[in-house]
TIMAR-248914 format. One line per 10 residues: number of its first residue (from 0); their letters; for each residue x, y, z negated of N, C-alpha, C. Coordinates in steps of 0.05 Angstrom, whole numbers, always signed. Each point is the difference from the previous one (the first is absolute). Example, Ala and Ser with C-alpha at 12.3 -4.5 7.8 and 13.67 -1.06 7.14 Angstrom:
BEGIN
0	AS	+264/-114/-156/-18/+24/+0/+18/+24/+0  -7/+21/+14/+16/+24/-1/-15/+22/-14 .
REM end
This chain:
BEGIN
0	MAISVFSRAY	-501/-404/-783/-15/-4/+28/-7/+22/+17  -15/+18/-17/-7/+22/+17/+26/+21/+7  +18/+0/-18/+22/+13/+5/+16/-6/+26  -3/-28/+1/+21/-12/+22/-15/+6/+25  -30/-2/+6/-13/+7/+17/+1/+27/+11  +1/+19/-24/+5/+31/+10/+24/+3/+10  +21/-9/-12/+28/+6/+8/+4/-11/+27  -12/-20/+8/+6/-17/+27/-12/+23/+20  -23/+8/-4/-19/+20/+14/+15/+20/+0  +14/+18/-20/+16/+20/+4/+24/+0/+18 .
10	RGVLTVFNHI	+12/-23/-9/+25/-6/+13/-6/-7/+33  -20/-8/+8/-10/-5/+27/-3/+28/+15  -17/+17/-16/-7/+25/+12/+24/+19/+2  +19/-3/-22/+25/+17/+1/+18/-14/+24  +0/-19/+6/+17/-14/+23/-12/+7/+24  -24/+2/+1/-13/+12/+29/+7/+28/+5  -6/+13/-20/+8/+29/+5/+33/+6/+6  +14/-16/-16/+26/+5/+3/+10/-11/+29  -14/-20/+9/+8/-11/+26/-9/+22/+23  -24/+11/-4/-9/+21/+16/+19/+24/+3 .
20	KWFGIFLIFP	+8/+6/-25/+19/+24/+0/+23/-10/+16  +12/-21/-4/+27/-9/+16/-6/-5/+24  -20/-5/+11/-8/-2/+29/-2/+27/+10  -15/+23/-15/-2/+25/+12/+26/+14/+1  +21/-6/-18/+25/+10/+4/+15/-12/+23  -3/-26/+1/+10/-9/+25/-12/+12/+28  -25/+8/+1/-9/+8/+25/+8/+28/+7  +8/+15/-23/+9/+27/+4/+33/+0/+0  +15/-18/-3/+26/+0/+1/+12/+11/+23  -10/-4/+27/+16/+9/+21/-6/+33/-1 .
30	VWIFSKIRRI	-19/+9/-11/-6/+25/-1/+21/+17/-21  +2/-16/-17/+21/+10/-21/+33/-3/+10  +3/-19/+14/+27/+2/+15/+4/+19/+20  -19/+5/+18/+4/+22/+17/-4/+29/-9  -12/+1/-29/+4/+28/-11/+24/+6/-14  +19/-19/+0/+27/+4/-8/+17/+12/+18  -7/-1/+24/+13/+16/+24/-3/+23/+2  +15/+22/+0/+4/+30/+1/+4/+9/+27  +21/-12/+14/+7/+10/+23/+4/-23/+18  -3/+3/+26/+5/-23/+23/+15/+17/+21 .
40	SVKRMKRVDC	+20/-15/+3/+20/+16/+20/+3/-18/+24  +4/+14/+25/-1/-12/+24/+25/-15/+4  +21/+18/-11/+28/-14/+2/+5/-23/-21  +15/-22/+13/+8/-19/-20/+21/+12/-25  -8/-12/-25/+15/+10/-14/+29/-8/-4  +18/+16/-10/+34/-5/-3/+3/-20/-18  +14/-23/+1/+6/-22/-13/+26/+9/-20  -2/-14/-21/+24/+1/-18/+18/-22/+3  +27/+3/+1/+17/-22/+6/+15/-7/-24  -13/-24/-11/+7/-10/-24/+9/-30/-3 .
50	QVGLRVYKTD	+17/-10/-18/+4/-27/-3/-11/-12/-25  -3/+14/-19/-8/-9/-25/-23/+15/-12  -21/-17/+1/-25/+16/-17/-1/-13/-26  -10/+18/-21/+0/-8/-26/-29/+8/-7  -20/-14/-8/-21/+6/-11/-4/+9/-28  -8/+25/-12/-4/+10/-23/-24/+2/-10  -7/-14/-17/-28/+2/-15/+3/+22/-26  +18/+0/-17/-2/+17/-26/+28/+12/-6  +3/+19/-14/+23/+11/-6/+21/-25/-15  +26/+4/+8/+22/-14/-15/+20/+15/-7 .
60	PSFFSKQRSI	+3/+14/-25/+20/+18/-4/+28/-10/+1  +4/-23/+1/+30/-10/+2/+2/-2/+31  -10/+1/+15/+6/-2/+27/+5/+31/+11  -13/+24/-11/+11/+20/+14/+19/+15/-21  +11/-16/-19/+23/+12/-12/+26/-7/+16  +20/-2/-17/+27/-4/+12/+5/-32/+11  -14/-16/-12/+1/-30/+12/-14/-3/+25  +11/-24/+13/-14/-5/+27/-10/-33/-6  -17/+1/-17/-5/-26/-12/-11/-19/+23  -9/+7/+20/-16/-17/+19/+22/-7/+27 .
70	DFLVDGMSLN	+22/+9/+0/+17/-7/+22/+4/-28/+8  -3/-19/-20/+0/-30/+8/-19/-6/+24  -19/+16/+1/-21/-6/+21/+11/-1/+27  +21/+14/+6/+15/+6/+26/+26/-11/+0  +6/-21/-18/+20/-10/+0/+28/+12/-13  -9/+19/-20/+26/+16/-15/+5/+21/+14  -10/+11/+24/+2/+21/+15/-16/+24/-14  +15/+26/+1/-13/+17/-10/-25/+12/+16  -19/+5/-21/-28/+14/+18/+8/+28/+10  -7/+0/+30/+14/+22/+14/-24/+17/+5 .
80	KGYTIFCVET	-2/+28/+2/-20/+13/+7/-8/+0/+31  +27/-5/+13/-4/-1/+31/-22/-26/+6  +3/-20/-10/-12/-25/+11/-20/-7/-22  -10/+11/-22/-23/-8/-23/-20/+20/+2  -23/-16/-3/-25/+16/-4/-14/-18/-26  -9/+26/-15/-19/-10/-24/-31/+3/+9  -11/-25/-3/-30/-1/+5/-13/+5/-26  -14/+25/-5/-10/+3/-25/-34/-9/+3  -10/-18/-15/-30/-12/+2/-15/+15/-21  +11/+4/-23/-15/+15/-23/+10/+27/-5 .
90	QISDSYKEEL	-13/+12/-15/+8/+25/-11/+26/+1/-16  +21/+12/+7/+27/-1/-18/+3/+32/-12  +16/-2/-18/+7/+22/-14/+12/+26/+20  -4/+21/-8/+16/+26/+15/+28/-5/-5  +7/-7/-24/+34/-2/+0/+8/-22/+20  -14/-18/+1/+11/-25/+17/+0/+11/+31  -21/+12/+8/+0/+11/+25/+25/+23/+6  +1/+17/-20/+24/+19/+9/+27/-13/-1  +4/-21/-17/+28/-15/+0/-2/-14/+29  -16/-15/+8/+3/-10/+28/+6/+25/+22 .
100	NKRGYKIAYI	-19/+16/+1/+6/+21/+17/+22/+11/+1  +13/+9/-30/+29/+8/-4/+23/-13/+16  -7/-27/-4/+19/-23/+6/-2/-2/+34  -20/+10/+8/-2/+0/+34/-14/-25/+6  -13/-15/-21/-12/-27/+15/-26/+9/+16  -5/-16/+21/-28/+4/+15/-22/-13/-19  -21/+9/-1/-22/-5/-16/-23/-5/+15  -15/-21/+0/-27/-3/+14/-19/+0/-22  -23/+21/-1/-22/-9/-16/-22/-14/+13  -1/-28/-10/-20/-16/+17/-30/+11/-4 .
110	QDLLKDVDMD	-8/+7/-21/-25/+7/+0/-6/+25/+19  +17/+16/+7/-1/+25/+19/+2/-8/+31  +7/-26/+4/+6/-1/+28/-21/+1/+20  -25/+3/-11/-22/-2/+24/-8/+32/+2  +14/+22/-15/-5/+28/+7/+8/+11/+28  +22/-11/+9/+9/+8/+28/+5/-28/+16  -17/-4/+20/+3/-20/+17/+1/+6/+28  +8/-22/+21/-1/+10/+29/-23/-15/+11  -7/+3/+25/-25/-10/+14/+3/-26/+1  +27/-8/+8/+5/-34/+3/-7/-13/-26 .
120	FVKNVLLKDF	+9/+11/-26/-13/-15/-20/-29/+0/-2  -7/+21/+6/-32/+2/-7/-13/-24/+20  +10/+1/+25/-12/-14/+26/+7/-31/-9  +25/-6/-7/+10/-31/-1/-4/-12/-26  +3/+18/-21/-2/-13/-27/-27/+0/-14  -7/+29/+1/-29/+6/-13/-26/-14/+16  -1/+12/+23/-22/-6/+18/-1/-29/+7  +25/-13/+4/+0/-24/+11/+5/-24/-14  +22/+1/-20/+7/-17/-21/-17/-3/-22  +1/+29/-12/-15/+0/-29/-27/+1/+1 .
130	LGLWASFLLR	-15/+14/+17/-30/-6/+7/-10/-26/+4  +25/-14/+19/-10/-27/+6/+1/-21/-24  +19/+5/-17/+2/-20/-23/-23/+9/-18  -1/+27/-5/-27/+4/-18/-20/-13/+9  -10/+5/+33/-25/-7/+6/+1/-37/-7  +23/-11/+5/-2/-26/+0/-2/-11/-35  +3/+16/-16/+4/-8/-27/-34/+12/-10  -8/+19/+12/-30/+10/-7/-19/-27/+6  +4/-13/+20/-16/-21/+8/+2/-22/-20  +20/-5/-19/+4/-24/-20/-4/+15/-23 .
140	IATAPDVVME	+6/+22/-5/-1/+11/-30/-23/+3/-15  -27/+1/+15/-23/-4/-17/-4/-17/-19  +8/-21/+2/-3/-25/-18/+26/-3/-16  +19/+16/+4/+26/-6/-13/-3/+13/-33  +13/-10/-18/+1/+13/-27/+9/+24/+2  -2/+17/-19/+8/+24/-9/+30/+6/+4  +13/-14/-11/+26/-2/-4/+13/+3/+26  -11/-22/+16/+13/-6/+29/-5/+31/+19  -25/+12/-8/-1/+22/+19/+19/+23/-9  +2/+2/-30/+19/+18/-13/+28/-6/+16 .
150	STLKNLQAYV	+8/-20/-3/+29/-9/+10/+1/+5/+32  -23/-4/+12/+4/+0/+29/+2/+32/+8  -16/+13/-17/+7/+34/+9/+26/+12/-11  +12/-16/-16/+26/+10/-11/+20/-9/+19  +1/-22/+13/+11/-11/+23/-3/+13/+27  -24/+8/+6/-2/+16/+23/+14/+29/-3  -7/+7/-21/+18/+32/-5/+29/-10/+2  +9/-19/-12/+28/-2/-3/+11/-9/+30  -16/-16/+17/+8/-5/+27/+4/+28/+16  -24/+18/-1/+3/+18/+16/+27/+19/-9 .
160	LWKRFFINII	+4/+6/-25/+19/+16/-14/+29/-9/+13  +5/-30/-7/+25/-9/+7/+1/-3/+30  -18/-7/+16/+0/+4/+28/+11/+26/+10  -10/+20/-8/+8/+26/+5/+26/+5/-3  +10/-12/-27/+29/+3/-6/+18/-13/+15  -3/-26/+5/+16/-15/+20/+0/+7/+30  -19/+9/+6/-1/+7/+31/+4/+27/+7  -4/+19/-16/+2/+27/+9/+23/+15/-20  +2/-10/-23/+17/+12/-12/+35/-10/-1  -3/-22/-1/+28/-16/-7/+12/-13/+30 .
170	WNIMLYTMIL	+29/+2/+7/+9/-10/+17/+25/-16/-6  +1/-19/+8/+29/-18/-4/+4/-7/-32  -25/-11/-10/+7/-4/-28/+11/-32/-2  +20/-2/-16/+10/-28/-2/-2/-16/-25  -3/+15/-22/-8/-12/-25/-21/+19/-18  -22/-16/+1/-23/+12/-14/-5/-10/-26  +1/+10/-22/-4/-11/-29/-21/+11/-15  -13/-12/-18/-17/+4/-13/+13/+3/-28  +1/+21/-10/+10/+3/-29/-24/+14/-17  +0/-10/-25/-20/+8/-19/+25/+21/-21 .
180	LMSM	-2/+23/+5/+11/+16/-19/-17/+12/-19  +9/-15/-25/-19/+5/-27/+10/+23/-19  -20/+13/-6/+6/+22/-22/+11/-12/-29  +19/+8/-15/+12/-12/-24/-13/+16/-20 .
REM end
């Protein structure tokens, strides 16, 4: 019985500290997002004209070999460097990057999209949309479970990155497919 009471008290204290930690992270999250920006340009960024976008998470040795194993995604057409962009969300191997560059495909490194932004993006997305969303979540998040705080932060980060991608990077995209290219 004493162990049970002690374990409940320990779990309660641990839960409170963990909740305070996540709430603190949530409070400084906008500062972290703004710290990712390295350069703000006055001119609007040049867009890339693409019709097919493929999200890449991990290296797939069979894709960058001679096989075109994912062509079925565009109804049997060959993937073409003129209208295809690879959206790299996680770290991929150097050989994979070299192969995509050698073939002339466009590559967007999603985690690096906030390094160069334009004033329009800062004003309309970061200051207006993102901070508004963050503030509205902040009012409700104090009583939310830790897992909700963590997933909300991840979703807010994804929102900013993908908003940057679709507003400022891509033009005329017709087919956007999420593909999990897995290592073998």
